[in-house]
Every structure is written in C-alpha cells, then in structure tokens.
N, C-alpha and C positions, 0 to 999 in steps of 0.2 A: 318287519324291514324299513328303517330312516330312510326319510324320499328323499333327492335329488337337492331340489328346492334347499331343507332342513339341512344335509352337511354342510351346503353354500354356505348358508348363514355362518354356520360352526364354524367353518374353514375361514372364512372373512374375518367374527369377531378372534381368533384365536393370529389370526393377520396383524389386526390392529393392537394387542395386547405385544405382541412380537416386536411390532414396531417401536411403540410411548418404548417398550423396556430397553428397543437401542440407541435410542432417542439419549432414556435417563442416562445411560452406560458413559456415553460419547458427550454429555454435553457434563456431566458431574467430572471425566474427564481433561475435559475443556478449564476445569475450575481450579484443575490439581495443578494441570501442567503449566495454562499462564501464572504467569506468577503476578501475584496481588498487583490494581491500581498499574496493567499494565494493557487496559482498554481506555478509548473514550471518553474523558473527564468522572471514572469509575472514583476517582481518590474523590473524587470534588462532594458525589452525587454521598460514597460515604460518610465524609466529612458534613456532610446539608445534615445524614439521618444523627450523624451522633451529637451532634450539633443540640439540634430536638430531643433527645435522647438525655443527655447532661443539664440544658436550661428548663427545661419545661416549655418552650414554646419557637415558635418560628424564624427564622434569620429574619434580618432587615440589610438591603445592601447600600449602606455609609457612602458616603463622602469620601472613604478611602475603603474599599472593598475590602472584608477579609481573604487574602488570595487560597485559603485550606477551604474557602467554598464558594468565592468564585462565582457565576450567574447562574448557579445550580441553588443559591440563596434566591432569589427570584423566581423561582418552578414554583408551580402550582405544588402545591404540598404532599399529597395523598403518599405518594411511595413514599414519601421521607416520615412522614409521621409511624406509618405503619417498620419500617424499616426501624425506627426507635423502640416501635412496644416489644420488637423482637431483641435487639440486640442490648436495651436497657438492662437485662441485671449483667449484663457481662464490663466487665471492668476494662474503660475506655479513657481514662482522661490522663495518662502520659501518651496518647498513638501519633498525636503534632510534635512529641518528642521521639517519639523511638521511630516513625519512619520518615528516610531517607531520599531525600527527591535530590537528581542526578541534575548539577548545579552545571553541566554541559551537555546536555538532552535536548534534542529540536525536533520535536515532530511534524508528521508531514512529509520528510525527506525520506523516500523511499530507497535514495540512492549515497545513500550516510552508508559506512562500511563499522562504524560503532556510532556507540550512545543512541542504540536504536530504542535501551532502556530509560523509563521517562525517571525508574526509583531502581537503586539499593538496596538487590536482596538480603539481605544477613542472617544470618542461619536460625535467629529469631523466627523467621517464616516455617519452618518445617515442623513437620508431625514433633509431639501432639503442639494440636494449637493452645493458646491463647490469648486474652486480651486482645487488643486490638486486631490481632490477626483472626482470630475464633471471629468474630463479630459479626467484619469481611468475607472472609468463608460460607455464615449464614447469611450473610444478605446476598451470594450467590447461591445460593442450594434454593430460597426464596425467590429467584429468576428463573430458576432451573424449572421448577415448579409452576411457574404463571408459563412456563415456555408447552409444558402438557396441556393445561387449561387451553392455550392455542391450539393447540393440534388437533384438540377434540373438538374446540370447534369448528374446524374444519373438515372434518368427518362429517360430524352432526350437519355441518348447513351443506356436504356436497349429500347425505342421503335424504333430504329438503328436496333435491331436483331428481336426482337418482336414485326412485324410491323403492325400484325391484333393479339396483347395480349398484351393488359395496365394491364393487372393484376402482371406479373411479375416485369417490371418495377417498378410499384409501392410497391408490398412489399421487393424488394430491394430499393426504395425506403426511406420505412418506419423503416427497420431496420435499416439505419444507421442514422436515423431523434432522434429513442427512444435509442438510443446507449450509454450506460452512461458515455463513454469515450470522445463521441462524441462532447455532451452537455457540459459535465465538460472543454474540454480545448477549446470551440465556445464560449464560458461565459468568457475569462481570455482574457487579452492582450496577444501576442501570433506572431509570424509568422509567426509559422505551419498552420490555418484558411487563410491564404492567397497565401501560395504555395497550401494548399491541392486542394485547391479552383482553380488556375490558371493550378496544374493537370489533373487536371477532365476536366475541359476546351478542353487542348489540349487532350485527349484520344477521347473526343466525338470528337474533328477537325479531330482524326484519323478515325477515327471509320465511318466518315462522307464524305472521301476520300476514302476508302474501298469500300463505295457499287456503290457512287458516278464519277461525271469527273474534273480529278484536274486541277485548274485552277488556276491560275498567282497569282488572288485575295487569293483565299482559303489560298495557301500555304504562301504568308506575313501575314496572316492575323497568320496561323499559328505560324511563327517564333516570328514572333511578341512578343506570348503566351508562347511560350520558352525561348525566350531575357525576358520580362517580371519574369519566375519565374526564373530563371538561377540569377535575381535581388532581389531574395527572401528568395533565401538557396540558400545552392552547390544540393542539389536533382535536382535543374532544369536545369544542366551537364546532371545525367542521363536521362532528362526527352530529350532530345539534342539529345544523343544517342538513343532513343528512338523510336523517331520521324526519325531520319535516316535511322538506319533497318526498320521499315514500307516503306517508298518510296524506299529503294530497295527491300524488300519483294512484295512489287507489281508490278515493276515489274518481278521477278520472275515467281509472279503468272499468269501472263499474260503470260509471255513465256510458264507455264508447260498443262495454258489454251490450248492457239494454240494446240502445241502436246499431251497432253494427251487425251485431248476428241475436240476433230479439228469441232465438231459438233456446240460447245458454242460460242461465237465469243461477244466479249465484242463494242458492238455498239458504245464507242465513244474510241475505242481504237486507230484509225486514226490520231484521237484530241489529244492525250500525250504526252507535250512535252517531249523529252530526261531526261533520270536520273541526269544528270549532272546539267541542266535546272532547276530542280527539288531537286534536292539538293541546290543548290548557293541560292533561291532565300527563303528555307529555313533560310540558316546560314548567309545571307548578312543584315536581320533583325537582328536574335539575334546576331551577333556578332557585331550591329551599336548597339545594347540593352548595351548587358552584357560587352559589348568585356574591356571598357571603365576602368569596377569596376577591370575586370583579370591583368588591366595593374599596374592600382593604387595598387591592393594587392603583385604581384612581385614587385615593386619597395619601398613595405616599409616591407613586413615581408619574401620575397623569393618565395614566395608560394600565385601561384595564386588563390584557393581558399578560404588562412587565414586560411588553417587548423591546420598548423599548432599554433595557435593561440591558440583557442580551448583545444591542450594540452595541454597550461601550466595551463590551469582551475581545468582540471577535470583529472588530474593526471594521462597524456597519456601515450603512451610509455612503458605501462603497460609488454606488451610482452603474452598476453593471445594467450591461444592456441585454436585450435580449439575445442576439448571436451570442455573444458572450457567453447567458447562462447557457446556451442550446449546445454551445462548445465542452462544458464538460459534461454532456451525458454518456460520456465516455468514461471517465473517473466514479457516476454518478451508479451504474450501471454493475462495473466491476465493484463497488465496496456492494454493495447487496447480495454478492455473491463474498470476495475473501478477499478483504482488506485488513490486516488485524494491527495488532500492538495502536501506538496514538497516528493511524493511518501511515506509517513509515512497514509497513512487510506488507508484502506483497506474494499470494498464490502463482504458483512455474503459471504458463501459459496454455498448458495443457486443461487446465480445471477452467482456466474461464472458457478456454474453448469448448469443454463437452456439457457447460453450462449454457453455455451460446450456442451448440449446438442445439438442444434438448430445447429449447425456446423455439428458435427457427426451424423445426420440425413440428412443435407444437400451432405454431401460427400458419402455417402453410395448410395443416392439417384441419385445424379450427376454418381457411381460407376456403379448402376445397367444399366442404361442410358446407355451410351457410351460402354458396353458390349452385349447391348442387342440389338442398335442403327446398324449393319449389318442386323442383321435378319430383324428385323423388314422392312430394308426400302427390301431388296431381294424379301419377302413374300408382297413386295408394300401397307404395310399397314401404316409405314411415308409416309410423302412427304417432299420436303428437298428445301429448297430454295436455289437455284445459281444464276450466274447472268445474264440467260438471260431469267429466265421465275420459279417466285415466285413458282410457283407450279409443280417443273417438276417429273415423276414418274423416281426414277432412280433402277430398278430390277437388272441389272447388271451389275452393279459397283461393283472394288472392294473398300478393304475401303481409300486402298488409294488415288484413284478416287477422291472416297465421299470428303477425308481433301481437293484437288484438286480443286473441281467447286463445293459445298456446302460451301454457304454464311456465310452460322451461324457457319460452324464449325470451317474455316479460322478464324472469327472473336472470336471465343474461343479461337481460340491460338494463334491468337493475344494479348488479353487481358491478356492471361497467361505468357506472357512474361513482362508485364511491372509490376505486382508483384513482376517474381524473380529479375528484377533489381533492383529494389527498394529495396529485400531483399538483395542482394549482394550487393546491396553499405551499407547498415548497414549494416553485418556481419563483410566485411572491417576494420569498421570503429571502432564495437566491440573488434576488435583484438587486436587494441593502447589505446582504453578508455574503462569505462563504461559508457555504451549507451543502455541497456536491456530496449527502453519506448517503449511501443506500439504505442504510435502516431508516431512515425516515420515514421513509415507503412503508416498510414493515402493517403500520394500519391497516395497511390494505394486503393485506397478506391472500386473507380469506378468497376475493375474488378474483387475485392473482392467481395462486394454488387450483382452482379450482376452472378456471380459464384453460391453465399451460396443461391438466389432465384430462380435457370433453377435447382442445387441441391433436394432443397423443395419444388417445384410444379411438380417433377416428381414423387413422388407418388399419386398424385394424387388427395387429400386429398381438400375439398371446404372449408374446415375449416379451413385448415392453411392461406389461406391468412388473416382469422382476428384472430386468435386465438394467432400464430406468432408475429406480430405487437402487442396485448395487453400483449404477457408478456413479451416483451423488453420495454412497458412504464411501466410495473409497476416494470421492474429492475431499470430506470433509476428515477421514481416517488420515490421511496423506498428509492434510494439513496440518492435522495436531502433531503430528508424532515426524513430519520431515520439511517444517515450516515455521514452526511457533518453537517449536520442542528444541531445536538448536540455535534458535537467534540468542535465545535466553541459557543458554550454558551456558557453565563456568570451565577453561580451561584444565585439562589432565595435569595430573602430576605425574614425571617421570622418573624415577631409579638413576640413569645417569645419561648421559648425552649420545642419542644416536650416533649413528657413524658419521652423516650425511654435513650434520653441522658444523659449522667453521668457529671454534673453541674462541672466548675474547676475553674473558675475565676481568670484565670493565666495572672500577668500584664506578656504582650511578649516586650516590648519596642516599640517606637514611638509610640508611641497612639493609639497600639494594645492592645486588652483586648483575649484572646481564654477563651470562656463560657461556653463551654463543647463541647463533642466527642460525638461520638455515632458508636462504631466499628463494623461492619454491617457482622460479622460473629468471630464466636467464636475460630471457630480454621482452620487452612490454616495447607498445602505441598508446600515442596521446589518446587518452578515453582509454584505458585499462586498467586492469586489475592487477598489483602485482602481489603474492602475497608470501608472509612470509611468519619466522614464525621464532619468536625472542623465549629466546631460555631465563630464567630467574632463581633467582633460593632471597630470603629474608631471614638476618641475623645481625640483628635483635627486628620484630617486626614494628613499623612504624607506629609512629600513634596516631598520627593526623595520612589520609589517605594522599597518594603524591597520584599527580596528575603526566601521564607519559606524554610523551610531547616527540615524532619522530615526523623528518621534512627528509624532500628527497630535494634538492639543487642539479640545476644545468649546469648551462652554457652561463660563463658571468652569474653565476652563485644565483642565477637565476631560480626561483620556488615553483618545480614543477608538482610539487604534492607534498601534504602536513595531513599527519593524525594527529587528533587531541583528544583523548580520554580516559581516564583511567584504566587500569589493568584487564586484562578480559572483555577489551569490546567497551569498557566500560558496566560492564557487570560484578568483575570482581579486585579489588579493590586490594591493594595490597594491605590494608591493617587488619584485612579478614584471613591472610593465608595464619595457615599453620608455619613456627616456625623447622625452619631446615630442608623445606620438600623443596622439591627442584618442580615450577610451574612453567608447563608449555604455553605461553601464550602466544596464539595465532594473530596477527593481523593484517588488515586490506589497505593497503597507498594505493589513493585511484590519482593516476598520473592525468596532470591539466589537459586540455585540449587543445590548448597553446602551444605545449611544451613544441619548444625547438630542436631543433631535431637533424642529423645521431647526434646521441652524447652518447660519454660515461657515466651518467649520472653518483650521484652519490651521498647518501643515506647519514643524516645524523642521527642521536638517537640522543635526546634528557630528559629529566625528570624537574616538575617544576617546583619553583619553590624550594630548591633542594643545598641552592648554588656552587652546584658541578656542572660545568663547563658541556656542552657539548660532545659528544666522540661520534666520528666518523666508524660508522661499522658493518655496512658493503656498499658495493657500485651493483648499480643497473644498467646493460644497455635500455636505453630509449629509441629507436629504432624509426622511422616512416611510418607509416600505412602502404604507401610504397614508392618504391626507390625511386629519384628522379629519371627520365627518361635519357639515354646517350647517349652520344655520336657514333656509328657506325664504323667509322672512322677512326683508325690510332694512330697517336701522335710520335707514342713512344711507349719503348716497353720499359718498365724496372725489377729487375731480377725476377721473380720464378712470377710471381701473381700478381703482381701492376700493374696495370694499365693507364698512362695517361689519355685523356678522350679530348680533352679542350684546354684551352688558355688561352685567359685576357687579360688585358691592362686599360683601366677606368684612362688611363693616358696614356701618350705618343711624345708628345713637349711637356717639357718643364720647366721648371730655374729651381735655383740653389734652395731649400727648405719646404720643397715642395712634397707630398707625400705620393707616392702610387701604391695602388692597387691592384692587387697580380691575382687572378682566381680563375685555379687550373682544376679541372676534373677527372677524379681518380675514380675507376672501373677493377675492382679486387675481380682475379679468375683460380685465385690458392690465399688463403690466407696466410699474412706475412709470418705470424708466431713471433715476433718479435719487436721491440720498440726500434721507431724510426722517427726524424726530424727533416725534414722539408729545407732542402738547401736552395737560398734565395739569392744570385750575387747579382751583382750592378760590377761588370768589369772587363778588364780590354782582355788577348787572350797572354798569355805568360805575365800577367801581373797582380798585386795582390789584389785583393777588390778596393773597391770604389765606396761602397756601401752593400749590406746585406741585411737581408731579415729573413732567417733563419726562426725554423717554430715548429714544433711536432706541430701536423696536422687538427686544424681547428683549434686554432690554438692549445693543444692537449686537451677538449673539454674531448676526444673521440680518439683515444689514442688506435696506431694500427697493429695492439696483440688482441685486441676487439673485433679486426676487420673480419667479415667473412663472407664468401665465394658470393659471386650477384651481386655485391652492395653498390651503388654507388654512390661518391660520394666529393660533393660540391663545396669546396674548399678556399679562401682566401687567407693572403698576405701581408702584409703593408713594408715598403722601403721606404725608407727620405734620401732624399738630395742631402746630399754632403754642403757645404756653407766652404764655398770659395772652389768649386769643382768646374774644371774649365770650359767652356761653352765646346762641342762638341757631341756627336753621334755615339751612344755607346749600348752595346749586348746587354742584355739581360738574362739570365740561367739561371736554370728551374731543376731541379735530381731531390735521389734522397740520400739519407745515409744513416747509420747509426749511433749514440750518441758515445758511448760507450767506445769507441773505436777510434771515430771517424771516417773509416771504411766507407766507400758510396755505395749503393749499387749500381750491377753492374747497368747501362740504360743502353737500351739499342731502338734505332732505328732501321724501320726496313730490313732487319734482320744486323745491321754494319749497324755492329759497338762504337760509341761515341768517345771522343776522347773527353777524359775527364768527367767521362762517363755524367755531358751534363747536358738539357736541353734549351736551344734559343727559344726563349716564351716571347722576346721582343725585340724591339727597338726603342730608346729612350732619345733624345736629342735634348739638352740640355739648353738654355740658352736665361741670357739675365731678363 
C-alpha cells in the first residue's frame, strides 16, 4: 500500500499538469480571440522579425525610421532572430501591403467609444491561415510556450524554498497561469515572454546556487542565461547586476555563518572557488554573448543600451518628477492585472478588486508571519531550515541570527532584492518617458508569485489552495470572452428592421443607405453615453472604406458629441460587407461634460468623402444631472402642468433701442404634451403690443413637447425697446400659447384666472 507522502506527491504532480494544461488552453484561446496586432507594439515586433527573415540582417534606426519597425529596431535582437528563424519558411513578402492599419485609431485612451482596434481585420485573417497571418500566429504560439517555461521555473523555484511542501509552489504557479495580463501577453508577438522566461530561469539558477555547491559548469550556465537575457531586453543588464550581487552575498553569508554561528559549517565550503573566479565565470559568457551588441549600439547610436532611440519614439526626456511617477502607480498595477488592446481596454472593476484582495490578503499574512516568527521559534513551535540541518530547532537565536542561519529567510531576502531592482530600473525609465506598463515588472514574476503564495498560505485555510486559483481563472476567462471578444466583434446582420426602429431610408452616398435608427435611451446627461443602432445596407459595395461621422448638436448648434470611425466602431468597414445585407451597426456617442442643458439635441449623420450632406437622423434629450432648485413660491399657474416660480428683468430703466432680458423659471408638474410659445409683450392695457419678444422656451432648443414632471427650466427672452417710444412707465407681460391656434394657456394667480391670461413680469421705465 502506498504511503501518504507518495500519494500526495502524485496528486501534486497531477495538479501541476492540470494547471499547465489549463494555462495552455486559456492562452491559446487568447491568441485566437484577440485579433492580430491588437496588443501593444505587437505589429512592430512582428515586422522586426519579418525584416530579419527577409533581409538576413539586423535593422538599424535611420534618420527617417521605418514606421513598421518603430523603436523595436533598436531592441536587443535575440527574440527577433529566433522569430525570424521560425517564420523564414513562410512567405510574408506582401505583409506590409496586406496589413491594414486603422487611420482613425488612438491608443491609450480607454474612454473611446470607437477605434479601439489599431488595425482592420479583413476576412483573410480567418482560418485557414497562410502568409503573414500564419507567421504571426506561429510567433504567438512561441510566446505561449515560453510562458509554460516561466510557470515551470516558478514551480521549481518554489520547491527549492519549500522542498517538503508542493502546495505553495503550485499555488504560486496557478496564480500566474491565470493572471489575465500574463495570458494576454503570452498570446502576443513580443520579446517580453522571452525576457520573462530567461529572468525566471536565472532566478531559479541563483536559488539553486544558494543552496548547493557552486561549480564552474553551473556558473557558466548562469552566465549564458544572463547573456541571452541581455541579448533579449535591457532588463538583462539588471539581471547581470543582480547575479553579481547574489554571488557577493554568497561569500558574505558564508563568512557571517562561520563568524556568528560557529556550530554551523557548510560541508562544501572548502571546495568553493574564489569570488573573483566566480564572477569571471559569470561575466565571460555574458560578455561573449551580449558584448558585441553593446559595442554595435555604441557605434550606431552612442549609447550601448540604445535606450536613446526609444526616447525618440516615446516622447522621452519628459522630465517627469518623482511624485508624477509615483502618481502612475495605480495605472502600473492595473496594467499588471488586466489592461488589453493598446492600453485602451479595461476589465470590469470587480476583476481588479479580486486581484487587489488576493494581494492584500497575502501581504497581511506575510506581515503576521514576520511579526510572530521570532516568538514561534523561541517557543520551539517552528523548525527552520538551515544549511546544516533541514529540521534544526533554534530556540535561542536572535532575529539577526535567524536571518543569518535560516536558509528560507535568506532566500526570501534574496528574492525580494530582484523585484526591487526591476522596479528601480522601471522607475528610472518612467522619469524620462511614459512607461507605466505592468508587464515590465514581469521579469520579477518568480519572487512576486512566490511571495503572494507564501502570504496567502500563512492563513492556514485549506480552501485557499483551490478558491484563489478558481477566482483567478474566473477573471481571465471573463476578460477573454466578455471583455476582449465583444470589443472586436463585428456588427450582426438582420433580416428586417426590428419594430422599435425609426425608419429613415436615407441615401448616404457610395451605395450606402441608412434604413433606420434606434436610439436606446430617451434622455442623457453631460458625460454620459448615448447608445444607438444604425441599420445599413450597401448596394453596390463601395470600393473604398467610407468613414461614418455622427455629430450631436445642442443649443446654438454647439457640438455636444462626435463619433468618427469606420462602420462597426472601426472594426467592419463597409467595403467588406456582403451586398444587400442589413448591418445592425451599434455605436455610442459620449455627451460632452460641458454640454449646456436642458436641450433637445439633434443628431446628424454623414459619410466622409462622399459629397453627401449631413442628414438629421434623431433627437435626444440632454438634461442636467440635477435640476436647479426652484422657489417654493408659485407666481402663476399656466394650464394644467406648468408653474411660473420666478421672473426677473435685467433692467427696469431703458431707452429706445435698448434690449431687455427677461428670465422666467418654469416648474413642470405635468407634461404639457404640446408645443408652446412664450408670450413676452410690452403693452398697455387694451392696446396693441408696443414691443414683443415671443419665442418658444429656450429659443426652441428644448420644446415643451419633451418637458417632464419635476423639471425646472431656467428660461430667457429678449425684447427691444422700439425707437420713438414715448417716455413713460410700461408693463411687461408674460404667458404661454399654442403656436398653431394662438390660444393662450389659462393663467391663474392664487387660484384666480388673470385677464388676457398673462402675468405682469415687471415695469420698464423708458426715457431718452
């Protein structure tokens, strides 16, 4: 009968394969669902590899840079060389002509209602793949496999720290395997997966060296890993610094171990080579692999890292302050969890909340464990692994001695140093250029994952080993199918117009007919979104892709909102449509925060470059977020549902030719349900008007047909004193009437109907 330990090991091994398989399935799904080149810099990474495959040499950034390579031409080339070898057998010669950039795209803005896609995805991207499409998916698969290697490094590093507990390493691996940003990144064409894998491999090697006898082959292998990392991204230079520090700390540790704890001896100490020879064994392969690149960069760009070339593209040397960089911490952390597209697709708030909760729970667990560690050890409740004995009791050591002799604590300190170095390098970069991208922290993914796992497991909840990975898997699956997939979905076809659609049948040019519109909201407020669906058909199909322009106009034709994109929110230009089909194109228009309200805004549509004028297609009520406070006093009641609560004149003394502004405030107690015009008369009793200022409320921009109960409308009218008017004191009257019949609404003051159904707004004294 197998013992419990054997069964546990087998179960753990099965769980490892299960997590790896799930990672592979999820990340492959990301690569299929997320359209090609809809990840940051992916198109430039691809074309840099394609350039090497096609030309057999490394690119150089010239005075006029190649826009298809951008700053990636100055990146360390290892990823692109490997990528070029992978895609060399595939015909990608026409890739630049076949890839269709979206000219209206604007990366980095998650508030956009369209043009989130940086590229137009024609049917040729569909299965079966060939040419550049096949090549790009092959490179995405390469990235996915590199992610598998990183996950194995996390698990193996965890087993070095916790040799008798496979659950903590498994939890750390699962957290990363189901981190949405990790899946998204490893489903794209990018050199980041390679540097993450190499850095993770180097961290594992350093942990192994910390626990075992240092040998020349091991150091040479570490040097090769660091050199390859430096040949992949400049983060490899930081990795070299880290490796040198660790080797120095190894010597310091052994010296302190002999000095502070003389009873402890490293069995292999006498066989250790000198520090200098250790460093040489590390540096020689690193310089051999990456030194030529540093020399080349110095000759070409005057900077051995070529970082100055990145600044040319990224608006560098911005002179950001420390406080400004620290202010980007939230963006940095969010993008380490789930920011998709070209930094313009955010996950729902609850996804960030779940990951934030995981990290906070872990930090709390780690703090509790750190505070209680000396007490637990002194009471003999904990055993700590030392170099000499994996189960030594240390009841009399101080916390400093524990740090010196406790192997696990030493490795924890060692692991903490690497994320600090990575963040320091990123922080320095962010001081000179916008770079708040969480993926740039992923080279430190091994210590970060192991640290989170340790903190979580200090709560000793058995369920944490499956609940937390399940939550992580939920966040990445939701991000894939309910965040990324809908963003790039093409508009559907319909057989006929739905019943709620307003028919239009407008010829818009280029063979496109706007059959109808369905505005999905009756009212909106400043800053809100107006969703609507436009129903189109095209016959014949246009040769070029027309650009749809929607414009929302408010008072005095002020522009309150605009939409400009190819159809399908930029994803489905009309020249790709099948002829005769009805396309249900759903769009959103954001109302400007500065919109003057209330107003019945008018929505116009046009197609750019067709020569057809814009045509009005709908109207939408835009109301304030909160209506103005109105007086408790009612000056007059007009009809069955309108109250006059205040009225003022901007002047009570005027001369001929002057203009007077009358400002009434209306309160709606019941919808009028009919168009009304405001009567504004300067008139003596029984006489024809001397001057009038009649106008629909708000000059017609917010007609009474759309007034609703509870609204408070602060109105305004003007009246000009006619030339030649004799000096005197004249009454100014106000009321409401229907423009078709000129019938005035009954007007009551204190329950009594007023003569001529008008209210005395004030008196105007006229003199020269």
